[in-house]
N, C-alpha and C positions, 0 to 999 in steps of 0.2 A: 505492500500499499505505500509505503513511504519512497520506492521507487517511480511507482505510478504520478504520484502528487509532485514530486521534482521534475520527472518527465513531461507532467502537462504545462507545469508552469515553465518550463523552457521552449516548448511549442508555442507557449503562447506569447510570451515575451522576449525570447530568444532566438527565435527560428532562424535568421540570416546570422547567426555570430558562429564562431569556431569553437568547437568545445572539445574538452581532452578530461577524460575519464580516469581517474586514479582510483587505485585500492590498495588494500593493506595483505591482501592475500588472505582474510581471515574470511571465517564464513559468515559475518555478521557485514563485513566491508565488500567484498567481492558482492554478496548477495545484493544489497543496495546499490551497488555500482552497476551490475549487472540487469538488475529490474529496471532501473533508469536507462540505461542503453537499451535495452528492448520498448519502453516504451517512445523514446524520442525517436529509436528507427521506425518503428511502425509508423509514427506521425511523420517521418520524411525527412527528418533532419539526422546526417550522421555525424558520428565523431571524428574529428580530425586525428585526435590520438587515443590511445586506449594504454596505461601503462600500469603495470605493480611497484608498490615500494615496499620497504620492510618498517614495521612500526618504531621499531627501535634507532633505526636511524636518524642524526642528528642535523646531516647536512646534507640539501636536497638540492646541490649547485647544478648536478648533472641534470634532472628531470625538470627543473627550472630554467635553464637554457635551451633544454628541448622543445618547452613549451613556447619560450620567445621567438626562436626560430621559424616555429609554426604559427606563428601570430595570434595565438590562442587569447579568447574574449571570455571564456566560462570555465572554470575547472570544477567539476562535479568530484567532490572530495569521498570516496568510500573507506570508510575510516575512522580513528579515534581522534580524540579533543587532542592529545597532545602532539602528535606528526601534524595535526591538522593548523595546529595553531604555529608550527614552525615551518610550514609550508608556505601560508599565507604572509608571514614575516620577513622570511629571507625573498621572497617572490617580489615584495615591496622593497626590499634593501638592493635587489638585483634590477631594478627596474620593470621588473614585469607588473601590470596595472589589472589585471585578469580579475573578473568578480569569482567569488570561489562559493559556492553553494554545497552545502554539507547536509547531515541528516541527524539526528534525535541525539547521537553521543557526543555533540559540540555543546550541549545542554548543561552546562558546568561553567560556575565561574572562572576554575581553574582555565579554562581558553581563553579568556579576555588576558589573565594575568600573564599568561605565559608569550601569548601573540601582542598585546600591548595594543596600541594605536591601529595597527593593521588589521585587525580582526573589525574595527569600523566596517559598515557596511554587508558583513558575510552573510550568507541567507541559509537558513538549515529547516528543515522540515521538524516540526514536534505538534503532539496532540496540544489541543486546548490545555492553557495551563489550568488545573483545577485552583491552584493557590491565590488565582484571581477571580473565582467566582464567589460572589457575597454570601452564598449560603454553606460556604466554608470558612469564613471570616473567625468562628468561634476555633474551628478544629487549627488554622492557622496561628490564632493566637496562642493555643496552650504548646505547641511548636516554640514560637517564641520565647515562651516565659520560660522555656525551659533551655534557654539559649542556644536555638538549633533553629536555623533558617529552611523551612521546608521547599528547597529550590528543587528542580529537576524532576526526577521519579520517584521522591518521597511520599507524596498522597498517591500515589499510583502503587507504591508498596504497602500501605497503610491501607488500601481499598483492597488489594489483594489478600491480605491477611483476614480483613471483616469480612471480605465476602467469602473467604473458606469458612471461617467460625460459624458463619450464617447455614453454609449448605453442611456442615457437621450438624449445627443442631437440629434442621430439619431432616438428616439422615437418621438423625440420632445416636450418631455414631462416628468416630475417628478415625475408622477403617479408608483406608485410601480407596478401593473400588465404591466404595458406599457414598463417599465425597464427591469422587468426581461423576459418580451416577446422578447426585442432586442438581450438581452445578450445570451440568448439561441439561438439565430437565425444566428449570426456571431462570428467571430474571432477576438481578440480586440490585438493588439500591446500594451506591457508595458514592465517597467523595468525587469519582470522577465521571459519575453519572449511572445509568443503568448498565448492567454488565450481563451479556448471554454470553456461551458459550457453545462453538459446533463442536461437530464428530471429533476433529481434531482436539479439542482443548483451545484452540485458537478463537479472540474476541471477535465477535459479528459486529460486521459494519465499524470496525474503526476508523475515526477520523483523522485526518493532518492537516495542519496549517502551515504556510511559510511564514518564518520570523525573520528578523532581521538584528543584525548586534550593532550596538550602538554605545559608546562610552560604557562597556563594560556589564551591558545586560541585552536579554534579545527583546524584542517588541515582535507583535503580530503586524503582518504587513499585508500579503495577498489571502484571499480564502481560495 
């Protein structure tokens, strides 16, 4: 769904741009990169570059030089925030002004802390943020009172535990098979909205928005 979200965004706003798709070879990074590639290719946009990198690398000069030579306008980053921050920071230092578009792994304050001002304008896919929902105000205050900022996937994790507990109560058991059956059989209220699951255990009808980074924080931009 994230690959489709980012791919749809690129087709709508950057159809005429030169795109580089980078991934870190991980199931997550390559997965979102490949789904984005599939989406844009289906829409008639062909990437100029498709390259793998190693997540633990610190110097991305070689791949940046390759992108500069290819005249890349858009960097699709299938990987985690540490490498992403270094890639965008070093890109700016080396004169590459390409727009980076990443995924939910960038949603951490460390991304901006590592990448600094270079992260301004970076886009990413992420679900609607539950900490911004007025109905969760009291819950957010509880986390803040405990000196914890409920950013990123905090409230999603909170919701997962609550939904599991609700299903266990419904099943009157903590047996994994019984709880799984209860989870698949109904819909559950949570901090991230109603949750229901398909036969594989994936969330039904997941929603992702496009966010933009500015001054160390991410904000929703394109629906």
